[in-house]
C-alpha positions as CSV (number, residue, x, y, z in Angstrom):
1,M,141.8,68.8,157.4
2,S,138.8,70.0,159.5
3,G,136.6,66.8,158.8
4,R,137.8,66.5,155.2
5,G,138.8,63.3,153.7
6,V,142.4,62.5,152.7
7,S,142.7,60.6,149.5
8,T,141.3,63.0,147.0
9,Y,142.1,66.2,148.9
10,R,145.9,65.2,149.1
11,N,146.1,64.8,145.3
12,M,144.3,68.1,144.6
13,S,145.7,71.6,145.1
14,R,144.2,73.5,148.1
15,A,142.9,76.1,145.6
16,F,140.3,73.5,144.5
17,W,139.1,72.1,148.0
18,D,136.1,74.5,148.3
19,L,135.1,73.8,144.7
20,Y,135.3,70.1,145.4
21,D,133.1,70.5,148.4
22,D,130.5,72.4,146.3
23,F,130.6,69.5,143.9
24,K,130.0,66.9,146.5
25,A,127.0,69.0,147.7
26,D,125.6,69.3,144.3
27,G,126.0,73.0,144.5
28,H,126.0,73.7,140.9
29,S,125.5,72.1,137.4
30,E,128.4,74.0,135.7
31,Y,132.0,74.3,136.8
32,W,134.1,76.7,134.8
33,L,137.8,76.1,135.7
34,K,139.8,78.7,134.0
35,G,143.5,79.6,134.6
36,G,147.1,79.4,133.3
37,R,149.4,76.6,132.6
38,G,150.3,74.3,135.6
39,S,147.3,75.3,137.7
40,T,146.4,71.6,137.8
41,K,142.7,72.4,137.0
42,S,142.5,69.3,134.7
43,S,143.8,67.1,137.5
44,A,141.1,68.5,139.9
45,I,138.4,67.9,137.2
46,S,139.6,64.3,136.6
47,L,139.5,63.6,140.4
48,M,136.0,64.9,140.8
49,M,134.7,63.0,137.8
50,I,136.1,59.8,139.0
51,M,134.6,60.2,142.6
52,G,131.3,61.3,141.1
53,I,131.2,58.0,139.2
54,L,131.9,56.0,142.3
55,R,129.1,57.9,144.2
56,D,126.3,57.2,141.6
57,P,126.3,53.6,140.2
58,D,124.1,54.7,137.4
59,A,126.3,57.7,136.2
60,N,128.3,57.6,133.1
61,A,130.6,60.4,131.7
62,I,132.0,61.8,128.4
63,A,135.1,63.8,128.0
64,Y,135.3,66.2,125.0
65,R,138.2,67.7,122.9
66,R,137.4,69.8,119.8
67,V,139.4,67.3,117.9
68,G,138.8,63.7,118.8
69,N,142.3,62.4,118.1
70,T,143.8,64.6,120.7
71,C,141.9,62.9,123.6
72,K,144.3,60.0,124.1
73,D,147.2,62.1,125.3
74,S,145.0,64.7,127.3
75,V,141.6,63.8,129.0
76,Y,142.1,60.0,128.5
77,A,145.6,60.2,130.3
78,Q,144.3,62.5,132.9
79,L,141.4,60.4,134.0
80,G,143.9,57.3,134.0
81,W,146.2,59.4,136.2
82,A,143.2,60.1,138.6
83,I,142.3,56.5,138.8
84,S,145.8,55.5,139.5
85,V,146.5,57.9,142.3
86,L,143.2,57.0,144.0
87,G,144.6,53.5,144.2
88,I,141.8,51.9,142.2
89,S,143.2,51.0,138.9
90,H,142.4,47.3,139.5
91,L,138.7,48.3,139.4
92,F,138.7,49.8,135.8
93,K,139.3,48.6,132.4
94,F,141.1,50.7,129.9
95,Y,140.4,50.5,126.1
96,R,142.2,52.2,123.4
97,S,140.1,51.5,120.1
98,P,137.9,53.3,120.8
99,L,139.1,55.1,123.7
100,E,136.9,54.0,126.8
101,I,137.4,53.5,130.5
102,V,134.8,51.1,132.3
103,Y,134.3,50.8,136.0
104,M,134.1,47.0,136.1
105,P,132.0,46.4,139.2
106,T,128.9,48.2,137.7
107,G,129.8,48.5,134.0
108,Q,129.8,52.4,134.1
109,R,131.6,53.8,131.2
110,I,133.7,57.0,130.5
111,L,133.7,57.9,126.8
112,F,136.0,60.2,124.8
113,R,134.8,62.1,121.7
114,G,135.5,65.0,119.6
115,A,133.4,68.0,118.7
116,D,134.3,67.9,115.1
117,D,130.7,67.4,114.3
118,P,128.6,68.1,117.3
119,M,125.5,66.3,115.7
120,K,127.3,63.0,116.0
121,S,126.6,63.1,119.8
122,K,123.1,62.1,119.1
123,S,124.1,58.6,118.3
124,I,125.8,57.7,121.5
125,K,123.9,55.1,123.3
126,L,124.5,53.5,126.9
127,D,123.5,49.8,127.9
128,R,122.7,51.1,131.4
129,G,122.4,54.3,133.4
130,Y,122.7,57.9,132.0
131,F,125.3,60.5,131.3
132,K,125.7,62.6,134.2
133,F,129.2,64.2,133.8
134,L,130.5,66.0,130.7
135,W,134.1,67.6,130.5
136,F,135.0,69.9,127.8
137,E,138.8,70.4,127.9
138,E,140.5,73.2,126.3
139,L,137.2,75.0,125.9
140,S,138.8,77.9,124.1
141,E,139.5,75.6,121.2
142,F,135.7,75.0,120.6
143,R,133.9,77.2,118.1
144,G,131.4,78.6,120.4
145,M,128.5,77.7,122.9
146,E,126.1,76.8,120.2
147,D,128.2,73.7,119.5
148,I,128.5,73.1,123.2
149,R,124.7,73.3,123.7
150,V,124.0,70.8,120.9
151,I,126.3,68.4,122.6
152,K,124.7,68.9,126.0
153,Q,121.2,68.5,124.8
154,S,122.0,65.2,123.2
155,A,124.0,63.8,126.2
156,F,121.7,65.0,129.0
157,R,118.5,64.1,127.2
158,G,116.0,62.7,129.8
159,V,118.6,63.5,132.7
160,E,117.1,65.2,135.6
161,R,120.3,66.9,136.8
162,G,123.7,66.7,134.8
163,V,127.1,68.2,135.7
164,T,129.3,69.9,133.1
165,F,133.1,70.7,133.7
166,Y,134.8,73.3,131.5
167,S,138.6,73.8,131.6
168,Y,140.5,76.3,129.6
169,N,143.4,78.8,129.6
170,P,141.7,82.3,128.7
171,P,142.6,83.5,125.2
172,R,144.4,86.8,125.0
173,S,141.7,88.7,123.3
174,A,138.7,90.0,125.4
175,Q,136.5,89.6,122.8
176,A,137.1,85.8,122.3
177,W,133.7,84.0,122.8
178,V,135.0,81.9,125.8
179,N,136.1,85.1,127.7
180,A,132.9,86.8,127.2
181,E,130.7,83.7,128.1
182,G,132.8,83.1,131.2
183,M,131.9,86.7,132.6
184,K,128.2,85.9,132.4
185,H,126.6,85.6,135.6
186,I,124.4,82.4,135.7
187,E,122.9,80.8,138.8
188,E,123.8,77.3,138.2
189,R,127.4,78.3,137.0
190,L,130.4,78.5,139.3
191,V,133.5,80.1,137.8
192,H,137.0,79.2,139.5
193,E,140.2,80.8,138.7
194,S,143.7,79.2,139.4
195,T,147.3,79.6,138.6
196,Y,150.6,77.5,139.1
197,L,151.3,79.8,142.1
198,D,148.5,78.0,143.9
199,V,150.3,74.8,143.4
200,P,153.2,73.1,145.6
201,R,156.6,73.7,143.7
202,D,157.6,70.2,144.0
203,W,154.4,69.1,142.1
204,L,155.4,71.2,139.1
205,G,159.0,70.4,138.9
206,E,162.2,72.8,138.4
207,Q,162.0,72.8,134.6
208,F,158.5,74.0,134.6
209,L,159.3,76.8,137.2
210,A,162.4,77.6,135.1
211,D,160.2,78.1,132.0
212,A,157.8,80.3,133.7
213,E,160.3,82.5,135.1
214,S,162.1,82.8,131.8
215,L,159.0,83.9,130.1
216,R,158.1,86.3,133.0
217,K,161.6,88.0,132.4
218,T,161.6,88.0,128.6
219,N,157.8,88.6,127.7
220,Y,155.7,89.6,130.7
221,R,152.7,90.0,128.7
222,A,152.7,86.5,127.4
223,Y,153.6,85.3,130.9
224,E,150.4,87.0,132.1
225,N,148.2,85.1,129.7
226,E,150.1,81.7,129.5
227,Y,150.9,81.3,133.1
228,L,148.6,83.5,135.1
229,G,145.5,83.2,132.8
230,N,144.9,86.9,132.5
231,I,143.2,88.5,129.3
232,T,146.1,90.7,128.0
233,G,144.4,91.8,124.5
234,T,141.5,93.8,123.5
235,G,141.3,92.8,119.8
236,G,141.7,90.2,117.4
237,Q,145.3,90.5,116.3
238,V,147.1,87.1,116.5
239,F,150.6,88.5,117.1
240,D,150.3,91.4,119.7
241,N,154.2,90.8,120.2
242,L,154.8,92.1,116.6
243,E,157.5,94.8,116.6
244,L,157.7,96.7,113.3
245,R,160.8,98.9,113.0
246,T,164.2,99.3,111.3
247,I,166.5,96.3,111.9
248,T,170.3,97.2,111.9
249,E,173.2,95.2,110.6
250,E,174.7,95.3,114.0
251,E,171.6,93.8,115.4
252,I,171.8,90.9,112.8
253,E,175.5,90.3,113.5
254,A,174.8,89.9,117.1
255,L,172.3,87.1,116.7
256,E,173.1,83.6,117.7
257,D,171.5,81.5,115.1
258,F,169.6,81.5,111.7
259,H,166.8,79.5,110.4
260,N,165.3,79.2,106.8
261,G,161.6,78.2,106.0
262,L,159.7,77.6,102.8
263,D,156.1,77.5,102.2
264,F,155.2,76.2,98.7
265,G,152.5,78.0,96.5
266,F,149.8,76.3,94.7
267,A,147.9,77.6,91.9
268,V,147.8,81.4,92.5
269,D,149.2,81.2,95.9
270,P,152.9,82.2,96.4
271,D,155.9,80.5,97.2
272,A,157.3,82.0,100.5
273,F,160.9,81.7,101.5
274,T,161.9,83.3,104.8
275,R,165.1,83.6,106.8
276,W,165.0,84.3,110.5
277,G,167.6,85.2,113.1
278,F,166.9,84.1,116.7
279,S,168.2,85.3,120.0
280,R,167.8,82.5,122.7
281,K,168.9,84.8,125.5
282,T,166.1,87.5,124.9
283,R,163.8,85.0,122.9
284,R,163.4,87.7,120.1
285,L,162.8,86.6,116.5
286,F,164.2,88.8,113.8
287,A,162.9,88.6,110.1
288,I,166.1,88.8,107.9
289,R,165.1,88.0,104.3
290,E,162.3,86.9,102.2
291,Y,161.3,85.8,98.8
292,Y,157.6,86.0,97.9
293,G,156.6,84.9,94.4
294,S,153.7,83.2,92.4
295,Q,154.1,80.5,89.8
296,T,157.9,80.4,90.4
297,L,159.9,78.2,88.2
298,T,161.6,75.5,90.1
299,D,165.1,76.6,88.8
300,T,164.4,80.1,89.9
301,L,163.0,79.2,93.3
302,A,166.2,77.0,94.0
303,S,168.4,79.7,93.0
304,K,166.7,82.2,95.2
305,V,166.5,79.9,98.1
306,K,170.3,79.2,98.1
307,Q,171.2,82.8,97.7
308,L,168.9,84.1,100.4
309,G,169.5,81.0,102.7
310,E,173.2,81.0,102.4
311,S,173.1,77.4,101.3
312,E,171.9,76.2,105.0
313,V,169.2,73.8,105.6
314,V,165.7,74.8,104.6
315,Y,162.6,73.5,106.4
316,A,159.6,73.2,104.0
317,D,156.1,71.9,103.9
318,S,156.1,68.2,103.7
319,E,153.1,67.9,101.9
320,D,154.8,68.4,98.6
321,P,157.6,65.7,98.7
322,R,157.9,66.2,94.9
323,M,159.1,69.9,95.1
324,I,161.5,68.9,98.1
325,A,163.1,66.2,95.8
326,E,163.4,68.7,92.9
327,L,165.0,71.3,95.1
328,R,167.4,68.8,96.4
329,Q,168.4,67.7,93.0
330,R,169.3,71.5,92.5
331,G,171.5,71.8,95.5
332,V,169.1,73.0,98.2
333,S,169.4,71.3,101.5
334,A,165.5,70.9,101.8
335,V,163.9,69.0,104.7
336,G,160.2,68.3,104.9
337,V,158.4,69.3,108.2
338,K,156.1,66.9,109.5
339,K,152.7,68.1,110.5
340,G,149.8,66.7,112.5
341,P,146.7,67.6,114.5
342,G,147.4,70.8,116.5
343,S,150.6,71.6,114.9
344,V,149.4,75.0,113.6
345,E,148.1,76.0,117.0
346,H,151.3,74.9,118.6
347,G,153.4,76.9,116.3
348,I,151.1,80.0,116.4
349,R,151.2,79.8,120.4
350,W,155.0,79.3,120.4
351,L,155.5,82.5,118.3
352,Q,153.0,84.5,120.5
353,N,155.2,83.6,123.5
354,L,158.3,85.1,122.1
355,G,159.8,88.2,123.6
356,A,159.0,89.9,120.2
357,I,158.8,89.1,116.6
358,V,160.9,92.0,115.0
359,V,160.0,92.9,111.3
360,D,161.7,95.6,109.3
361,P,158.8,96.6,106.6
362,A,161.8,97.8,104.4
363,R,163.6,94.5,104.4
364,T,160.7,92.2,104.3
365,P,157.4,93.9,103.3
366,N,155.5,90.6,102.8
367,I,156.3,89.3,106.3
368,A,155.4,92.7,107.8
369,R,152.0,92.8,106.0
370,E,150.9,89.3,106.8
371,F,152.0,89.2,110.5
372,R,150.5,92.7,111.0
373,L,147.0,91.9,109.3
374,Y,146.7,88.3,110.8
375,E,143.6,88.3,112.9
376,Y,141.5,85.4,114.5
377,T,138.4,84.4,112.5
378,K,135.0,85.9,113.5
379,D,131.5,84.5,113.8
380,R,128.4,86.1,112.1
381,Q,128.1,88.4,115.1
382,G,131.5,89.7,114.7
383,N,132.9,87.9,117.9
384,F,136.4,86.5,117.6
385,L,136.7,82.8,117.4
386,P,139.8,80.8,118.7
387,D,140.5,79.9,115.1
388,V,143.3,81.3,113.0
389,P,142.5,81.6,109.2
390,D,144.2,79.6,106.6
391,K,144.8,82.3,104.1
392,D,147.2,85.3,103.7
393,N,149.6,83.4,106.1
394,H,152.2,82.1,103.6
395,T,155.2,83.7,105.5
396,I,153.8,82.7,108.8
397,D,153.6,79.2,107.7
398,S,157.3,79.6,106.4
399,C,158.3,80.9,109.8
400,R,156.7,78.0,111.7
401,Y,158.7,75.6,109.5
402,A,161.9,77.4,109.9
403,M,161.6,77.5,113.7
404,R,160.4,73.9,114.1
405,P,163.7,72.6,115.3
406,V,163.9,75.3,118.1
407,M,160.2,74.4,119.1
408,D,161.0,70.7,119.3
409,N,163.9,71.3,121.5
410,E,161.9,73.5,124.0
411,S,159.6,72.2,126.7
412,M,156.0,73.4,125.9
413,S,154.1,71.4,128.5
414,A,154.6,69.4,131.6
415,P,153.1,66.0,132.2
416,P,150.6,65.5,135.1
417,P,152.6,65.2,138.4
418,D,152.5,62.1,140.1
419,Y,150.9,63.2,143.5
420,G,151.2,60.0,145.3
421,N,148.9,56.9,145.8
422,D,146.3,56.4,148.4
423,R,143.7,53.6,148.9
424,E,141.6,55.3,151.6
425,S,137.8,55.7,151.3
426,Y,136.8,56.5,147.8
427,W,134.5,59.2,148.4
428,R,136.7,61.6,150.1
């Protein structure tokens, strides 16, 4: 390896070796790692952060996600993986409440926080040393650089030179703040791009590669963004795979399976029932029927749902168990869909990655209107943010509920691969 060490490099894709050399030489204070799924950018950052802590006995670190309760299964697990493959797990203590990793020989700490309120970072205190490393994982989920700057100013107060890692999959829209920021030329910033094609195939597994190939064949534009990390859109439209056209009866008869969803209305918001046909072969989703009405009587809603849903299972918003129970009493096979942090984003991303969402405005005018007009939110300067608005999305929520069983059965992510274990020199 031309004088390079073995332990860290063997667990890191070759695409990151030069970046790691730059990090060891203190070449930059910011490292922007952007790329598609499976590029192992998070694995590279976790290895570099652990090695940085081992190198500097006074250095501590914080890993951030936008929502704090998503840290355990992402950055916390990823850093645990890095410690394991370096063969030094016996030197670290892992805490879960709150999440924290401590390097026992020196007491150095790795903390995990959410950016739900950036001002909370001001209250973080250390018994010894200083914060030298920050990691913002899934950067595109954060609201913008203003929140990032507030966090950095608090964490790096009094620090001569801190190092910040950013990792993200570029959003589709060229106007997304993270895409615009990543294009800026800043002397202390090194921007790195990677894809799963840079990674040994056996690290990824056959299922991951099969999923990537399937999307490449069925929706190349989504594949470009999801797996190659390319910016494929220019505006703020959430569903750029929307196809508005006439749907024939022959097309509906050829579909493989059907799914029903129901979003309950509250106050002036409408109840939205939707029925969808799905082709697993082409990964195309077809809007079949809809009911859209405000302040609908329960008896009326039950009758409409049974008629339009052909008495099949209906997946509904679990936040209203009373309505679900009343519909069941009236003969509707209603099932509540469990929701949690990230469920909206997960569902939206799944819909975006379909070969097409086909909607006939004559059949389902409300579905057509909501999907066509649904755009990302904007900041005061008119720049698109990574957030989707919680308004005028009743049929979209209904669709997410309807397709939840399909989403749950599909592999949406691959766990960090086990690259092996090596106990050789720590700083390599």
